[in-house]
C-alpha positions in Angstrom: 177.7 25.4 -170.2 179.6 23.3 -167.6 179.8 23.8 -163.9 183.2 25.5 -164.0 181.6 28.3 -166.2 179.0 28.9 -163.5 180.7 28.4 -160.1 184.0 28.7 -158.5 185.7 28.0 -155.2 188.5 30.0 -153.7 189.8 29.7 -150.1 190.0 33.5 -150.1 186.3 33.9 -150.9 183.9 32.8 -148.2 186.4 30.1 -147.1 186.1 28.1 -150.3 182.3 28.0 -150.3 181.1 27.4 -153.9 179.9 30.7 -155.3 178.6 32.0 -158.6 181.6 32.8 -160.7 182.6 36.5 -160.5 180.5 37.0 -157.3 180.5 36.3 -153.6 177.0 34.8 -153.7 177.0 31.2 -152.5 175.4 28.7 -154.8 173.5 27.3 -151.8 171.7 30.7 -151.5 169.8 30.0 -154.7 168.6 26.7 -153.5 167.7 28.2 -150.1 165.6 30.9 -151.8 163.8 28.3 -154.0 163.2 26.0 -151.0 161.6 28.9 -149.2 159.2 29.6 -152.1 160.9 32.6 -153.6 161.0 32.8 -157.3 164.1 32.9 -159.5 163.2 36.5 -160.3 163.2 37.4 -156.6 166.6 35.8 -156.2 168.2 37.8 -159.0 166.6 41.0 -157.7 168.2 40.4 -154.3 171.5 39.3 -155.8 172.0 41.5 -158.9 175.6 40.3 -159.4 174.1 36.9 -160.4 172.5 37.0 -163.8 169.2 35.3 -164.4 170.9 33.3 -167.2 173.6 32.1 -164.8 171.1 31.0 -162.1 168.9 29.3 -164.8 171.9 27.5 -166.2 173.0 26.3 -162.8 169.5 24.9 -162.2 169.5 23.2 -165.6 173.0 21.7 -165.0 171.9 20.5 -161.6 168.8 18.8 -163.2 171.0 17.1 -165.8 173.4 15.7 -163.1 170.5 14.4 -161.0 168.7 12.8 -163.9 172.0 11.2 -165.1 172.3 9.2 -161.8 168.7 8.4 -161.5 
């Protein structure tokens, strides 16, 4: 799954902030939750429009990108 399957930007949705595709949930919100010691499960409970699979795939994609440049 590539990034365009997971996230989208649209000037009409939150001013172009990257969001999970099909939602108004900013991608940054997932990282903020994890940074503040919330679990992935807690994140998807608070944002039911984001599937656990989409959140997990985004984290895996982020890991791949970071490791590719390391």
